[in-house]
FIDOPA-928758 format. One record per residue (C-alpha): residue number from 1; residue in one letter; chain; z, x, y. Coordinates in Angstrom, 1 decimal. Layout:
N
+-----+----+----+--------+--------+--------+
:   i : aa : ch :     c3 :     c1 :     c2 :
+-----+----+----+--------+--------+--------+
: NUM :  a :  A :      Z :      X :      Y :
...
+-----+----+----+--------+--------+--------+
This chain:
296
+-----+----+----+--------+--------+--------+
:   i : aa : ch :     c3 :     c1 :     c2 :
+-----+----+----+--------+--------+--------+
:   1 :  m :  A :  -25.0 :  -46.1 :   99.3 :
:   2 :  a :  A :  -24.0 :  -43.9 :   96.3 :
:   3 :  e :  A :  -26.1 :  -44.3 :   93.2 :
:   4 :  y :  A :  -22.9 :  -44.3 :   91.1 :
:   5 :  l :  A :  -19.5 :  -45.9 :   91.7 :
:   6 :  t :  A :  -16.1 :  -44.3 :   90.8 :
:   7 :  t :  A :  -13.4 :  -46.2 :   88.8 :
:   8 :  r :  A :  -11.5 :  -46.9 :   92.1 :
:   9 :  e :  A :  -14.6 :  -48.2 :   93.9 :
:  10 :  l :  A :  -15.6 :  -50.5 :   91.1 :
:  11 :  a :  A :  -12.0 :  -51.9 :   91.0 :
:  12 :  a :  A :  -12.2 :  -52.6 :   94.7 :
:  13 :  l :  A :  -15.7 :  -54.3 :   94.3 :
:  14 :  l :  A :  -14.4 :  -56.5 :   91.5 :
:  15 :  r :  A :  -11.1 :  -57.1 :   93.1 :
:  16 :  v :  A :   -9.1 :  -56.1 :   90.1 :
:  17 :  k :  A :   -6.9 :  -53.2 :   89.3 :
:  18 :  e :  A :   -8.1 :  -49.9 :   88.0 :
:  19 :  r :  A :   -6.4 :  -50.6 :   84.7 :
:  20 :  k :  A :   -8.7 :  -53.7 :   84.3 :
:  21 :  v :  A :  -11.8 :  -51.4 :   84.7 :
:  22 :  y :  A :  -10.5 :  -49.1 :   81.9 :
:  23 :  d :  A :   -9.9 :  -52.1 :   79.8 :
:  24 :  l :  A :  -13.6 :  -53.3 :   80.4 :
:  25 :  v :  A :  -14.8 :  -49.8 :   79.6 :
:  26 :  a :  A :  -12.9 :  -49.7 :   76.3 :
:  27 :  e :  A :  -14.5 :  -53.0 :   75.2 :
:  28 :  e :  A :  -17.9 :  -51.6 :   76.4 :
:  29 :  a :  A :  -18.3 :  -54.9 :   78.5 :
:  30 :  l :  A :  -19.9 :  -53.3 :   81.3 :
:  31 :  p :  A :  -22.3 :  -50.6 :   81.9 :
:  32 :  f :  A :  -20.9 :  -47.0 :   82.5 :
:  33 :  r :  A :  -21.6 :  -43.4 :   82.2 :
:  34 :  r :  A :  -19.1 :  -40.7 :   81.0 :
:  35 :  v :  A :  -20.1 :  -37.3 :   82.6 :
:  36 :  t :  A :  -17.6 :  -34.2 :   81.9 :
:  37 :  g :  A :  -15.0 :  -36.7 :   80.9 :
:  38 :  k :  A :  -15.2 :  -38.7 :   84.3 :
:  39 :  l :  A :  -16.2 :  -42.4 :   84.2 :
:  40 :  l :  A :  -19.2 :  -43.3 :   86.6 :
:  41 :  f :  A :  -20.8 :  -46.7 :   86.9 :
:  42 :  p :  A :  -24.5 :  -47.0 :   87.9 :
:  43 :  r :  A :  -24.5 :  -49.3 :   91.0 :
:  44 :  e :  A :  -27.8 :  -51.3 :   90.2 :
:  45 :  e :  A :  -26.6 :  -52.0 :   86.7 :
:  46 :  i :  A :  -23.3 :  -53.1 :   87.8 :
:  47 :  e :  A :  -24.8 :  -55.4 :   90.4 :
:  48 :  s :  A :  -27.0 :  -56.8 :   87.6 :
:  49 :  w :  A :  -24.0 :  -57.1 :   85.3 :
:  50 :  i :  A :  -22.0 :  -59.1 :   87.9 :
:  51 :  a :  A :  -25.0 :  -61.4 :   88.6 :
:  52 :  a :  A :  -25.4 :  -62.1 :   84.9 :
:  53 :  s :  A :  -21.9 :  -62.3 :   83.8 :
:  54 :  g :  A :  -20.3 :  -64.3 :   86.6 :
:  55 :  s :  A :  -16.5 :  -64.3 :   85.9 :
:  56 :  e :  A :  -16.8 :  -62.0 :   83.0 :
:  57 :  a :  A :  -14.5 :  -59.5 :   84.6 :
:  58 :  e :  A :  -11.6 :  -62.0 :   84.5 :
:  59 :  r :  A :  -12.1 :  -63.0 :   80.8 :
:  60 :  p :  A :   -9.6 :  -61.5 :   78.3 :
:  61 :  n :  A :  -11.3 :  -58.8 :   76.3 :
:  62 :  r :  A :  -10.9 :  -58.1 :   72.7 :
:  63 :  r :  A :   -9.4 :  -54.6 :   73.2 :
:  64 :  t :  A :   -6.5 :  -55.7 :   75.4 :
:  65 :  a :  A :   -5.8 :  -59.2 :   74.1 :
:  66 :  g :  A :   -3.4 :  -58.5 :   71.2 :
:  67 :  a :  A :   -3.9 :  -61.9 :   69.8 :
:  68 :  d :  A :   -7.6 :  -61.2 :   69.2 :
:  69 :  y :  A :   -6.9 :  -58.3 :   66.8 :
:  70 :  p :  A :   -6.8 :  -59.0 :   63.0 :
:  71 :  l :  A :   -3.1 :  -58.6 :   62.2 :
:  72 :  v :  A :   -3.9 :  -55.7 :   59.9 :
:  73 :  m :  A :   -2.4 :  -52.3 :   59.5 :
:  74 :  a :  A :   -5.0 :  -50.0 :   58.3 :
:  75 :  g :  A :   -5.2 :  -46.1 :   57.8 :
:  76 :  g :  A :   -3.3 :  -43.8 :   55.4 :
:  77 :  h :  A :   -1.2 :  -45.4 :   52.7 :
:  78 :  d :  A :    2.6 :  -45.2 :   53.1 :
:  79 :  p :  A :    5.1 :  -46.8 :   50.7 :
:  80 :  l :  A :    8.0 :  -47.1 :   53.3 :
:  81 :  l :  A :    5.5 :  -48.4 :   56.0 :
:  82 :  e :  A :    4.1 :  -51.0 :   53.4 :
:  83 :  w :  A :    7.6 :  -52.0 :   52.6 :
:  84 :  a :  A :    8.8 :  -52.3 :   56.1 :
:  85 :  l :  A :    5.8 :  -54.7 :   57.1 :
:  86 :  r :  A :    6.9 :  -57.1 :   54.4 :
:  87 :  e :  A :   10.6 :  -56.9 :   55.1 :
:  88 :  s :  A :   10.4 :  -57.2 :   58.8 :
:  89 :  r :  A :    8.4 :  -60.5 :   58.3 :
:  90 :  s :  A :    6.0 :  -59.1 :   60.9 :
:  91 :  g :  A :    3.1 :  -61.0 :   59.5 :
:  92 :  i :  A :    1.0 :  -57.8 :   59.6 :
:  93 :  a :  A :   -1.1 :  -57.2 :   56.4 :
:  94 :  a :  A :   -1.6 :  -53.8 :   55.0 :
:  95 :  l :  A :   -5.0 :  -52.5 :   54.2 :
:  96 :  m :  A :   -4.2 :  -48.9 :   54.0 :
:  97 :  d :  A :   -7.4 :  -47.2 :   52.6 :
:  98 :  g :  A :   -7.2 :  -43.8 :   54.2 :
:  99 :  a :  A :   -6.5 :  -42.2 :   57.6 :
: 100 :  l :  A :  -10.4 :  -41.8 :   58.2 :
: 101 :  d :  A :  -11.0 :  -45.2 :   57.3 :
: 102 :  g :  A :   -8.2 :  -46.3 :   59.7 :
: 103 :  l :  A :   -9.8 :  -44.4 :   62.5 :
: 104 :  a :  A :  -13.0 :  -46.2 :   61.9 :
: 105 :  r :  A :  -11.5 :  -49.7 :   61.8 :
: 106 :  m :  A :   -9.6 :  -49.0 :   65.0 :
: 107 :  r :  A :  -13.0 :  -48.1 :   66.8 :
: 108 :  e :  A :  -14.3 :  -51.5 :   65.3 :
: 109 :  c :  A :  -11.2 :  -53.4 :   66.6 :
: 110 :  a :  A :  -10.8 :  -54.5 :   63.0 :
: 111 :  c :  A :   -7.0 :  -53.9 :   62.9 :
: 112 :  i :  A :   -4.0 :  -53.7 :   65.4 :
: 113 :  a :  A :   -3.0 :  -50.2 :   64.1 :
: 114 :  a :  A :   -3.8 :  -47.5 :   61.8 :
: 115 :  g :  A :   -1.6 :  -44.7 :   60.1 :
: 116 :  l :  A :   -2.8 :  -41.3 :   60.4 :
: 117 :  h :  A :   -1.8 :  -37.9 :   58.9 :
: 118 :  i :  A :   -4.8 :  -35.6 :   60.0 :
: 119 :  p :  A :   -4.0 :  -31.9 :   60.2 :
: 120 :  v :  A :   -5.5 :  -29.9 :   63.1 :
: 121 :  a :  A :   -7.2 :  -26.8 :   61.9 :
: 122 :  k :  A :   -5.2 :  -23.5 :   62.5 :
: 123 :  s :  A :   -2.3 :  -25.3 :   64.1 :
: 124 :  d :  A :    0.9 :  -27.2 :   63.1 :
: 125 :  e :  A :   -0.4 :  -30.2 :   65.1 :
: 126 :  w :  A :   -1.1 :  -33.6 :   63.6 :
: 127 :  n :  A :   -3.5 :  -36.5 :   64.7 :
: 128 :  v :  A :   -3.6 :  -35.9 :   68.5 :
: 129 :  q :  A :   -6.9 :  -34.1 :   68.5 :
: 130 :  p :  A :   -9.0 :  -36.6 :   66.6 :
: 131 :  v :  A :   -7.3 :  -39.4 :   68.5 :
: 132 :  s :  A :   -8.1 :  -37.9 :   71.9 :
: 133 :  k :  A :  -11.7 :  -37.2 :   70.8 :
: 134 :  s :  A :  -12.4 :  -40.7 :   69.5 :
: 135 :  f :  A :  -10.3 :  -42.7 :   72.0 :
: 136 :  a :  A :  -10.5 :  -40.9 :   75.3 :
: 137 :  g :  A :  -10.1 :  -43.4 :   78.1 :
: 138 :  e :  A :   -9.0 :  -46.3 :   75.8 :
: 139 :  p :  A :   -5.8 :  -48.2 :   75.9 :
: 140 :  v :  A :   -4.2 :  -46.7 :   72.8 :
: 141 :  a :  A :   -0.9 :  -45.2 :   72.0 :
: 142 :  l :  A :   -0.1 :  -42.7 :   69.1 :
: 143 :  i :  A :    3.5 :  -43.1 :   68.1 :
: 144 :  e :  A :    5.4 :  -41.4 :   65.4 :
: 145 :  w :  A :    6.2 :  -43.2 :   62.1 :
: 146 :  a :  A :    7.9 :  -40.5 :   60.3 :
: 147 :  k :  A :    7.6 :  -36.9 :   58.9 :
: 148 :  r :  A :    6.7 :  -36.8 :   55.2 :
: 149 :  t :  A :    7.2 :  -34.2 :   52.6 :
: 150 :  r :  A :    3.9 :  -33.6 :   50.7 :
: 151 :  g :  A :    3.5 :  -31.4 :   47.8 :
: 152 :  v :  A :    2.4 :  -30.9 :   44.1 :
: 153 :  m :  A :    3.5 :  -33.7 :   41.8 :
: 154 :  y :  A :    3.2 :  -33.2 :   38.0 :
: 155 :  s :  A :    4.8 :  -34.5 :   34.8 :
: 156 :  a :  A :    7.7 :  -32.6 :   33.3 :
: 157 :  k :  A :    5.9 :  -32.9 :   30.0 :
: 158 :  l :  A :    3.8 :  -30.0 :   31.1 :
: 159 :  g :  A :    6.7 :  -27.7 :   30.3 :
: 160 :  r :  A :    6.1 :  -25.3 :   33.2 :
: 161 :  p :  A :    6.7 :  -25.4 :   36.9 :
: 162 :  i :  A :    3.7 :  -25.8 :   39.4 :
: 163 :  k :  A :    4.9 :  -23.9 :   42.4 :
: 164 :  r :  A :    1.5 :  -23.5 :   44.3 :
: 165 :  l :  A :   -2.0 :  -24.9 :   44.1 :
: 166 :  s :  A :   -3.2 :  -21.8 :   42.4 :
: 167 :  d :  A :   -0.9 :  -22.6 :   39.4 :
: 168 :  i :  A :   -3.0 :  -25.6 :   38.6 :
: 169 :  g :  A :   -5.6 :  -23.7 :   36.8 :
: 170 :  d :  A :   -7.4 :  -25.8 :   34.2 :
: 171 :  l :  A :   -4.9 :  -28.7 :   34.4 :
: 172 :  r :  A :   -6.5 :  -32.2 :   35.2 :
: 173 :  f :  A :   -6.3 :  -32.7 :   39.0 :
: 174 :  q :  A :   -6.0 :  -36.4 :   40.4 :
: 175 :  s :  A :   -8.0 :  -36.9 :   43.6 :
: 176 :  r :  A :   -7.8 :  -39.4 :   46.3 :
: 177 :  q :  A :  -10.8 :  -41.1 :   48.1 :
: 178 :  p :  A :  -12.7 :  -39.0 :   50.7 :
: 179 :  e :  A :  -11.3 :  -41.1 :   53.6 :
: 180 :  a :  A :   -7.8 :  -40.3 :   52.6 :
: 181 :  g :  A :   -5.8 :  -38.0 :   54.9 :
: 182 :  s :  A :   -4.4 :  -36.2 :   51.9 :
: 183 :  e :  A :   -7.7 :  -34.9 :   51.0 :
: 184 :  l :  A :   -7.9 :  -33.2 :   54.4 :
: 185 :  v :  A :   -4.4 :  -31.8 :   53.9 :
: 186 :  l :  A :   -5.6 :  -30.6 :   50.4 :
: 187 :  s :  A :   -8.6 :  -28.8 :   52.0 :
: 188 :  a :  A :   -6.1 :  -27.0 :   54.5 :
: 189 :  l :  A :   -3.6 :  -26.0 :   51.8 :
: 190 :  l :  A :   -6.5 :  -24.7 :   49.4 :
: 191 :  a :  A :   -7.9 :  -22.6 :   52.1 :
: 192 :  k :  A :   -4.5 :  -21.0 :   52.8 :
: 193 :  e :  A :   -4.5 :  -19.8 :   49.2 :
: 194 :  g :  A :   -8.2 :  -18.9 :   49.2 :
: 195 :  l :  A :   -9.3 :  -21.7 :   47.2 :
: 196 :  r :  A :  -11.9 :  -24.6 :   47.2 :
: 197 :  k :  A :  -11.7 :  -28.1 :   45.9 :
: 198 :  s :  A :  -14.4 :  -27.3 :   43.4 :
: 199 :  d :  A :  -11.9 :  -24.5 :   41.9 :
: 200 :  l :  A :   -9.8 :  -27.8 :   40.7 :
: 201 :  k :  A :  -10.6 :  -29.5 :   37.4 :
: 202 :  s :  A :  -10.7 :  -33.0 :   39.1 :
: 203 :  v :  A :  -10.7 :  -36.2 :   36.9 :
: 204 :  d :  A :  -13.6 :  -38.4 :   37.4 :
: 205 :  a :  A :  -11.7 :  -41.4 :   38.8 :
: 206 :  i :  A :  -10.0 :  -41.4 :   42.2 :
: 207 :  e :  A :   -6.7 :  -43.2 :   43.2 :
: 208 :  r :  A :   -6.7 :  -45.0 :   46.5 :
: 209 :  s :  A :   -2.9 :  -44.8 :   47.4 :
: 210 :  e :  A :    0.0 :  -42.4 :   47.2 :
: 211 :  s :  A :    1.7 :  -44.8 :   44.5 :
: 212 :  d :  A :   -1.5 :  -45.1 :   42.4 :
: 213 :  l :  A :   -1.8 :  -41.3 :   42.5 :
: 214 :  a :  A :    1.7 :  -41.0 :   41.2 :
: 215 :  m :  A :    1.1 :  -43.7 :   38.5 :
: 216 :  a :  A :   -1.9 :  -42.0 :   37.2 :
: 217 :  i :  A :    0.1 :  -38.9 :   36.5 :
: 218 :  a :  A :    3.0 :  -40.7 :   35.0 :
: 219 :  a :  A :    0.6 :  -42.5 :   32.8 :
: 220 :  g :  A :   -1.0 :  -39.4 :   31.5 :
: 221 :  r :  A :   -4.4 :  -40.0 :   33.2 :
: 222 :  a :  A :   -4.1 :  -36.8 :   35.0 :
: 223 :  d :  A :   -1.8 :  -33.8 :   35.1 :
: 224 :  v :  A :   -1.1 :  -33.0 :   38.7 :
: 225 :  g :  A :   -2.0 :  -34.3 :   42.1 :
: 226 :  l :  A :   -1.1 :  -33.7 :   45.8 :
: 227 :  g :  A :    1.2 :  -36.5 :   47.0 :
: 228 :  i :  A :    4.3 :  -37.4 :   48.9 :
: 229 :  e :  A :    7.7 :  -36.9 :   47.6 :
: 230 :  a :  A :    8.5 :  -40.6 :   47.8 :
: 231 :  a :  A :    5.8 :  -41.5 :   45.4 :
: 232 :  a :  A :    6.9 :  -38.6 :   43.0 :
: 233 :  r :  A :   10.5 :  -39.9 :   42.8 :
: 234 :  q :  A :    9.2 :  -43.4 :   42.4 :
: 235 :  f :  A :    7.7 :  -42.4 :   39.1 :
: 236 :  q :  A :   10.1 :  -39.7 :   38.1 :
: 237 :  l :  A :    7.8 :  -36.9 :   38.3 :
: 238 :  e :  A :    8.3 :  -33.1 :   39.2 :
: 239 :  f :  A :    7.8 :  -32.1 :   42.7 :
: 240 :  t :  A :    7.1 :  -29.0 :   44.7 :
: 241 :  p :  A :    6.9 :  -29.4 :   48.3 :
: 242 :  l :  A :    4.2 :  -27.7 :   50.2 :
: 243 :  v :  A :    3.9 :  -29.1 :   53.7 :
: 244 :  v :  A :    5.8 :  -31.4 :   56.2 :
: 245 :  e :  A :    3.3 :  -33.8 :   57.6 :
: 246 :  r :  A :    3.6 :  -36.1 :   60.6 :
: 247 :  f :  A :    2.5 :  -39.6 :   60.0 :
: 248 :  d :  A :    1.7 :  -41.5 :   63.1 :
: 249 :  l :  A :    0.7 :  -44.9 :   64.0 :
: 250 :  l :  A :   -2.4 :  -45.4 :   66.3 :
: 251 :  i :  A :   -2.1 :  -48.8 :   68.0 :
: 252 :  w :  A :   -3.8 :  -50.6 :   70.7 :
: 253 :  r :  A :   -1.2 :  -50.6 :   73.6 :
: 254 :  r :  A :   -1.2 :  -54.5 :   74.1 :
: 255 :  a :  A :   -0.7 :  -55.2 :   70.5 :
: 256 :  y :  A :    2.4 :  -52.9 :   70.6 :
: 257 :  f :  A :    4.2 :  -55.4 :   72.8 :
: 258 :  d :  A :    3.1 :  -58.5 :   70.9 :
: 259 :  p :  A :    5.6 :  -60.2 :   68.7 :
: 260 :  p :  A :    4.4 :  -59.0 :   65.3 :
: 261 :  f :  A :    4.6 :  -55.3 :   66.0 :
: 262 :  q :  A :    7.8 :  -55.8 :   67.9 :
: 263 :  k :  A :    9.4 :  -57.5 :   64.9 :
: 264 :  l :  A :    8.5 :  -54.2 :   63.0 :
: 265 :  v :  A :   10.0 :  -52.0 :   65.8 :
: 266 :  r :  A :   13.2 :  -53.9 :   65.8 :
: 267 :  f :  A :   13.6 :  -53.8 :   61.9 :
: 268 :  c :  A :   13.0 :  -50.0 :   61.8 :
: 269 :  a :  A :   16.1 :  -49.7 :   64.0 :
: 270 :  s :  A :   18.2 :  -51.5 :   61.3 :
: 271 :  a :  A :   20.6 :  -50.0 :   58.8 :
: 272 :  a :  A :   18.5 :  -51.5 :   55.9 :
: 273 :  f :  A :   15.5 :  -49.5 :   57.1 :
: 274 :  r :  A :   17.4 :  -46.3 :   57.3 :
: 275 :  e :  A :   18.8 :  -46.9 :   53.8 :
: 276 :  r :  A :   15.5 :  -47.6 :   52.3 :
: 277 :  a :  A :   14.0 :  -44.5 :   53.8 :
: 278 :  e :  A :   16.7 :  -42.4 :   52.3 :
: 279 :  a :  A :   16.4 :  -44.0 :   49.1 :
: 280 :  f :  A :   12.5 :  -43.3 :   48.9 :
: 281 :  g :  A :   13.4 :  -39.7 :   49.7 :
: 282 :  g :  A :   11.0 :  -37.1 :   51.6 :
: 283 :  y :  A :   11.1 :  -39.0 :   55.0 :
: 284 :  d :  A :   12.5 :  -37.8 :   58.3 :
: 285 :  c :  A :   12.4 :  -41.0 :   60.6 :
: 286 :  a :  A :   14.5 :  -39.5 :   63.3 :
: 287 :  q :  A :   11.6 :  -39.3 :   65.8 :
: 288 :  f :  A :   10.3 :  -42.8 :   65.0 :
: 289 :  g :  A :    8.6 :  -44.2 :   68.2 :
: 290 :  a :  A :    8.0 :  -40.9 :   69.9 :
: 291 :  v :  A :    4.7 :  -40.9 :   71.8 :
: 292 :  h :  A :    2.2 :  -38.1 :   70.9 :
: 293 :  f :  A :   -0.7 :  -39.7 :   72.8 :
: 294 :  n :  A :   -1.1 :  -42.2 :   75.5 :
: 295 :  g :  A :   -4.5 :  -43.4 :   76.7 :
: 296 :  p :  A :   -5.1 :  -44.3 :   80.4 :
+-----+----+----+--------+--------+--------+
């Protein structure tokens, strides 16, 4: 007898479908090894696990039972998404504290979904690489929310245009928290201009959302920041576009089909949603729902 079982062999042993085995792996509910991307299951440990857990293989697990997830949308902040969660009556709370924070919360099963806008170095791609690295073999999907225009926002009181990051000079720059995807985008844009974050005169305080960043500039606590067009418009700031980023939602696949998220999906097909996206400005929602990554 082989020392290790394949996914198919283990499914036959447990008398479940292979999909169930992948779900148990995602929950880390049974012993397994990942060798060059392939799942293998040590026979002796599996036999001990079966003896100890009895009918464990038939119990719903945390990663596949959508009701077990906290009804929380984590990840990067997006004002349109925040509004849609409320208006759709989805019941999903918003805890948008940065794209990297969202990835961490997804790994901990601490949310049903997370908004991501993570650039992939030396490419025009977004999000897929970090998701495939962190969630290979897990039942998640990465779907497009919207494309957003991001750029330099600043007060008209400056009396001069800011067309690129190198124009900022000694102006007070408003930063976001390290977990924010916008900080990753900032690093990539600075590198294109041969600059580093240390070349900017950052204010001491950080702002934890797109809206708070724009508010800080409008209130005079900073002169300039890197934010999305929608937030700049909201606070009547000057805006120079620098990049169009893709904001995706990483979601546990089972949770996608549960009523809370489906309420959000249906609402996003409404005229009210389209009108609000246009009013915010800087959004392209034409590809909402497009799948960019789908786990096994």
